[in-house]
C-alpha positions, 0 to 999 in steps of 0.5 A, a space after each residue: 565442497 561447494 562456496 557455502 559450505 566452505 566458508 561456513 567451515 572457516 568460520 567454525 575454525 574462527 576466520 571473519 567472514 560475512 556468512 551474508 555473503 554466502 547466503 546472498 543475503 548481502 545482495 540488493 533486491 533485484 526488484 525494488 518497490 518503493 513508495 514514491 508519493 502519499 497513499 491512503 484509504 479512505 470509504 465509499 459510500 457503501 461503507 467498503 474500503 479503498 485503497 489509492 498506492 503511490 508507489 514506484 517498481 524498478 527492475 534492477 537486473 539487466 534481464 526483463 521480469 514478467 507480473 505473477 500476481 500483484 498483492 498487498 499485506 494489511 493488519 487486519 484480514 478481510 473477505 474481500 480484496 479487488 484490484 481496480 480495473 479500468 472502464 470504458 466511457 461513452 459520451 455523445 456531443 451534443 452539437 455534432 452528435 458524434 459518440 467518443 470513447 475514453 478509458 477512465 478508472 473510476 470507485 464505485 459510488 454517485 460521486 465516486 473519486 474519476 481517474 486518468 488512465 495515464 495516473 494509474 499503473 493497475 494495467 501495468 501489472 497484471 499477469 504476464 506484463 513486462 517489467 523492463 531493466 532499469 525503468 522504473 514504473 511510477 503511479 497509482 495502484 487502485 483498490 477496493 475491500 470490505 468494509 472498513 475496519 471500525 477501528 482506523 480513525 481520521 489520521 491514522 497510519 497504517 502499515 502495508 507491504 505492496 508484494 509484487 510475485 514474478 513468473 520465476 516464483 520470487 517475491 519481491 516486497 516494499 513498504 507502504 504507509 498508508 494515511 487513513 481519510 476518515 473524517 467523520 472518524 477522529 480519535 477520541 481523548 484518553 480519559 485518565 482513571 478518576 481521582 478519588 478526590 478531585 473526579 475525572 481528569 481528560 488527558 491534555 488542556 480540559 474542555 478543548 476538542 481534539 484535532 489532528 495534526 496539519 499535514 498527516 494527523 496523529 502519529 497513530 500506526 497500525 502494523 501488522 503482516 495478514 496477507 491476502 489477496 
């Protein structure tokens, strides 16, 4: 008889046993994925959404793991999602005429955000990349998606899940909280139903414009579990 079945039989006889031990549910995760800094979404010039996750992945086993896939689960479904790849750029020295090359991550647009490869870990989480035991992999994950959902407002928080699948087929998941950077869309105050005798009453102080909190904005949170690649 297997250990799991034996424990179930003992439990049926009234023995105080924790069945999570038998099913492995109490084990620590083999690959810990956690948020290590501020993560955000913002709008590109063409209206598409951009993602910038500050994350850390740590292999807690004694053996190396190998990446098969990386995905992001969000509260909405998109028809497009793509992890950014680094590009090679060339520049010429005006004095010497020599041309030098460098690798960089760059979001689209005339004034697209530029990030050095030393800050980003996209290239370290592609297919077949090794996750060494006990060595945290920390940095930014950059991606672009479809059009930014209309209901996202500046300062709002979005619950997302970063999923790293390893070549053994195991899915490792970590919660990521994304802050919405969208200054052009501030959440409007909610209007109460008008009183028959006193007229409409606006929530909060009258004639006072809505302003987000200085640090993170209003603690509005969007959650869900729709997965897409």
